[in-house]
C-alpha positions as CSV (number, residue, x, y, z in Angstrom):
1,X,24.7,-82.5,20.7
2,X,23.0,-85.0,22.9
3,X,23.8,-88.4,24.0
4,X,20.8,-89.7,22.4
5,X,19.5,-88.2,19.3
6,X,16.2,-88.8,17.6
7,X,14.7,-87.5,14.3
8,X,12.2,-85.1,15.0
9,X,8.8,-84.8,13.0
10,X,8.6,-81.7,10.8
11,X,5.7,-80.3,12.8
12,X,7.3,-80.8,16.1
13,X,8.4,-77.5,17.7
14,X,11.3,-77.1,20.0
15,X,12.0,-74.2,22.4
16,X,15.0,-73.7,24.6
17,X,13.9,-73.3,28.2
18,X,16.8,-73.3,30.3
19,X,20.7,-73.3,30.2
20,X,22.6,-74.7,33.4
21,X,26.3,-74.4,33.7
22,X,27.8,-76.9,36.1
23,X,29.9,-75.1,39.0
24,X,32.3,-78.0,39.3
25,X,33.1,-79.0,35.6
26,X,31.7,-76.0,33.7
27,X,29.8,-78.2,31.4
28,X,27.0,-76.2,29.8
29,X,23.5,-78.1,29.5
30,X,20.7,-76.7,27.5
31,X,17.3,-78.2,27.9
32,X,14.8,-78.0,25.1
33,X,11.1,-78.7,25.7
34,X,9.6,-80.9,22.9
35,X,6.0,-82.1,22.9
36,X,5.8,-82.4,26.7
37,X,9.5,-83.6,27.2
38,X,12.8,-82.4,27.9
39,X,15.7,-83.0,25.6
40,X,19.3,-82.0,26.8
41,X,22.1,-80.9,24.7
42,X,25.7,-80.7,25.5
43,X,29.1,-81.1,24.4
44,X,29.9,-84.9,24.8
45,X,33.7,-84.5,24.5
46,X,33.7,-81.8,27.2
47,X,31.7,-83.9,29.5
48,X,33.6,-87.0,29.1
49,X,36.8,-85.1,29.8
50,X,35.8,-82.8,32.8
51,X,32.6,-84.4,34.7
52,X,33.2,-86.9,37.4
53,X,29.7,-88.5,36.5
54,X,31.2,-89.5,32.7
55,X,31.9,-93.0,34.1
56,X,28.1,-93.3,34.8
57,X,27.1,-92.8,31.2
58,X,25.0,-89.8,31.5
59,X,25.5,-86.1,33.2
60,X,21.8,-86.6,34.6
61,X,23.4,-88.6,37.6
62,X,26.0,-85.7,38.2
63,X,25.1,-84.3,41.8
64,X,25.4,-80.9,40.8
65,X,23.1,-81.1,38.0
66,X,20.6,-83.7,39.4
67,X,18.7,-80.9,41.3
68,X,18.3,-78.9,38.4
69,X,17.2,-81.7,36.0
70,X,14.5,-82.5,38.5
71,X,13.3,-78.9,38.4
72,X,13.4,-78.9,34.5
73,X,11.4,-82.1,34.2
74,X,8.8,-80.8,36.6
75,X,8.3,-77.6,34.7
76,X,8.0,-79.5,31.3
77,X,5.4,-81.9,32.9
78,X,3.2,-78.9,34.0
79,X,2.9,-77.7,30.2
């Protein structure tokens, strides 16, 4: 489940590229490359209970995840 969900067109293909497990809170984030962008999927309830970045409104601001997010976005942009 992701924080923001969009309906995808029937022709849209999705591919899971990477999985990141936070070494601090054990949250599992899965990235999917969709039409040149990246969608993050994660358990919102677990994130809200365990992650220190839950107050920020997004796991993208987690200091443990942020370097990995940048790499995911860079790879998706090269496609």
